[in-house]
C-alpha positions as CSV (number, residue, x, y, z in Angstrom):
1,M,20.3,-17.4,-9.7
2,S,17.2,-19.5,-9.4
3,D,15.7,-21.1,-12.5
4,K,12.3,-21.1,-10.9
5,S,9.6,-18.6,-12.1
6,P,9.0,-15.7,-9.7
7,S,6.6,-16.6,-6.9
8,T,6.1,-13.1,-5.5
9,L,4.7,-10.1,-7.2
10,L,5.8,-6.6,-6.0
11,I,3.5,-3.8,-7.1
12,A,5.2,-0.5,-6.6
13,C,4.6,3.1,-7.2
14,G,6.5,4.2,-10.3
15,A,8.4,6.7,-8.1
16,L,10.0,3.8,-6.3
17,A,10.9,1.7,-9.4
18,S,14.7,2.4,-9.4
19,E,15.1,1.7,-5.7
20,A,13.0,-1.4,-5.8
21,S,14.9,-2.7,-8.8
22,A,18.2,-2.0,-7.1
23,I,17.3,-4.0,-4.0
24,L,16.0,-7.0,-5.9
25,K,19.2,-7.1,-7.9
26,Q,21.5,-6.5,-4.9
27,E,19.8,-9.1,-2.7
28,G,19.4,-11.7,-5.4
29,L,15.6,-11.7,-5.0
30,D,15.0,-13.4,-8.3
31,H,11.8,-14.9,-7.0
32,V,10.2,-11.4,-7.0
33,K,8.7,-9.9,-10.1
34,L,8.4,-6.1,-10.1
35,T,5.6,-4.2,-11.8
36,C,4.7,-0.6,-11.3
37,L,1.7,1.8,-11.5
38,P,2.5,5.2,-13.0
39,A,4.2,7.7,-10.6
40,K,1.9,10.5,-12.0
41,L,-1.0,8.9,-10.1
42,H,0.2,10.9,-7.1
43,N,-1.5,13.9,-8.7
44,T,-4.8,12.0,-8.7
45,P,-4.6,9.6,-5.7
46,Q,-8.3,8.8,-5.9
47,F,-7.5,6.5,-8.8
48,I,-4.8,4.5,-7.1
49,P,-7.0,2.0,-5.2
50,D,-9.0,0.9,-8.2
51,L,-6.0,0.5,-10.4
52,L,-4.1,-1.3,-7.7
53,R,-7.0,-3.7,-7.2
54,A,-7.2,-4.4,-11.0
55,K,-3.4,-5.1,-11.0
56,I,-3.7,-7.5,-8.1
57,R,-6.6,-9.4,-9.6
58,E,-4.9,-9.5,-13.0
59,H,-2.0,-11.4,-11.5
60,K,-3.5,-13.1,-8.4
61,D,-3.5,-16.6,-9.8
62,E,0.2,-16.4,-11.0
63,F,1.9,-15.7,-7.7
64,S,1.8,-17.1,-4.2
65,E,2.3,-13.7,-2.6
66,I,1.6,-10.1,-3.6
67,L,3.4,-7.2,-2.0
68,V,2.5,-3.5,-2.3
69,L,5.1,-0.8,-2.2
70,Y,2.9,2.2,-1.5
71,G,2.2,4.4,1.4
72,D,-1.3,5.6,1.9
73,C,-0.4,8.3,-0.6
74,G,-3.5,10.5,0.0
75,T,-6.0,7.7,-0.6
76,A,-7.6,8.1,2.9
77,G,-7.2,4.4,3.6
78,G,-8.2,3.3,0.2
79,I,-5.0,1.4,-0.5
80,D,-5.2,-0.4,2.8
81,T,-8.8,-1.5,2.1
82,V,-7.7,-3.0,-1.2
83,V,-4.7,-4.7,0.3
84,E,-6.8,-6.3,3.0
85,E,-9.7,-7.4,0.7
86,E,-7.4,-8.8,-1.9
87,G,-5.0,-10.6,0.5
88,A,-1.9,-8.6,-0.3
89,R,0.7,-7.1,2.1
90,R,1.8,-3.5,2.2
91,I,4.9,-1.9,3.5
92,E,4.3,0.0,6.8
93,G,4.2,3.8,6.6
94,A,1.8,6.5,5.5
95,H,4.2,7.7,2.8
96,C,7.6,7.0,1.3
97,Y,9.3,9.5,3.6
98,E,8.2,7.5,6.6
99,F,9.3,4.1,5.3
100,Y,12.6,5.5,4.1
101,S,13.5,7.1,7.4
102,G,11.5,4.8,9.8
103,A,8.3,5.8,11.5
104,K,9.9,6.9,14.8
105,Q,12.6,9.0,13.2
106,F,10.1,10.7,10.8
107,S,7.8,11.5,13.7
108,E,10.6,13.1,15.6
109,M,11.8,15.1,12.6
110,F,8.3,16.3,11.9
111,D,7.7,17.4,15.5
112,E,11.1,19.2,15.6
113,Q,10.6,21.0,12.2
114,P,7.1,20.7,10.9
115,G,7.8,23.3,8.2
116,T,9.8,20.9,6.1
117,F,9.4,20.1,2.4
118,Y,10.7,16.6,1.7
119,L,12.5,15.4,-1.4
120,T,13.6,11.9,-2.3
121,D,15.9,10.9,-5.1
122,F,12.9,10.6,-7.4
123,L,11.5,14.0,-6.5
124,V,14.9,15.6,-7.0
125,R,15.2,14.1,-10.5
126,H,11.7,15.3,-11.4
127,F,11.5,18.5,-9.4
128,E,11.1,20.7,-12.4
129,R,8.2,18.7,-13.8
130,L,6.4,17.6,-10.6
131,V,7.0,20.6,-8.3
132,W,7.9,23.7,-10.3
133,Q,5.8,23.1,-13.3
134,G,3.2,21.0,-11.5
135,L,2.4,23.8,-9.1
136,G,2.5,26.4,-12.0
137,L,5.5,28.2,-10.6
138,D,7.1,28.3,-14.0
139,R,4.1,30.5,-15.2
140,H,3.2,32.2,-11.9
141,P,6.3,32.6,-9.7
142,E,4.4,35.1,-7.6
143,L,2.6,32.0,-6.1
144,L,5.7,30.8,-4.4
145,P,4.9,32.5,-1.0
146,M,1.4,31.1,-1.1
147,Y,2.7,27.5,-1.6
148,F,5.8,27.6,0.5
149,G,5.4,30.6,2.9
150,N,5.0,28.3,5.9
151,Y,8.0,26.1,5.1
152,T,11.4,26.8,6.5
153,R,13.6,24.1,4.9
154,V,14.0,21.4,2.3
155,L,15.1,18.1,3.6
156,Y,16.6,15.9,0.9
157,M,16.2,12.3,2.0
158,G,18.7,10.4,-0.2
159,Q,18.4,6.8,-1.1
160,M,21.1,6.4,-3.7
161,P,22.5,9.9,-3.8
162,T,25.1,11.1,-6.3
163,P,27.0,14.5,-6.4
164,E,24.7,15.5,-9.2
165,L,21.5,14.7,-7.2
166,M,22.9,16.6,-4.2
167,D,23.6,19.7,-6.4
168,M,20.1,19.4,-7.9
169,A,18.5,19.2,-4.4
170,K,20.4,22.2,-3.2
171,E,19.3,24.1,-6.3
172,A,15.7,23.1,-5.6
173,A,15.9,24.5,-2.1
174,K,17.4,27.7,-3.4
175,R,14.6,28.1,-6.0
176,L,12.0,27.6,-3.2
177,E,13.9,30.1,-1.1
178,L,14.2,27.6,1.8
179,G,17.1,26.3,3.9
180,F,18.6,22.9,3.0
181,D,19.3,19.8,5.0
182,Y,20.3,16.3,4.0
183,L,19.5,12.9,5.5
184,D,21.0,9.7,4.1
185,T,18.3,7.2,4.5
186,G,19.6,4.5,2.2
187,L,17.3,1.7,1.3
188,V,17.0,0.0,4.7
189,G,13.3,0.4,5.0
190,L,12.6,-1.2,1.6
191,E,15.2,-3.9,2.2
192,K,13.5,-5.0,5.5
193,F,10.2,-5.2,3.8
194,L,11.5,-7.3,0.9
195,S,13.7,-9.5,3.0
196,V,10.8,-11.4,4.4
197,T,9.3,-12.5,1.1
198,H,8.6,-16.2,0.7
199,K,10.9,-17.9,-1.7
């Protein structure tokens, strides 16, 4: 382990905190400090760019490099504008599904089965709160066909899957009345992004 202070700041979506922490520990990237914005911002993406800018400016003088672990996440280019103007660097990909699977594979999967509802480890863990309750299906189950009538399957893209998460993902598909498929993405996309940080 290095005795030097971290020289790189990684600002991540809270939904990616576990995965980012695992990679930093696994790869011995002790020169990288992780900080996160709340995962619940995905429900109000219009606030992400300004909060990201504030976080970058808060720490800009402390680090030689600032990395951003976010997709576009529904900000219509807002995150990219902040990253460019503030001199940070963002992982490639419009959303976490794309940088987990890789842009080419995701595009192929989407073209093959556009009626897919995607789950990650984080979304599986928080399916009840973010999806079921978040869409009001706990109070109005009759809305299920309105939300998911055009979907045909759930694809669980696993980063660090466990038997428990697999069972939870299958149960989520059952509750949504959709088919189920699984893709083991691992953490390769995140590992590649973090492997080129400057020590």
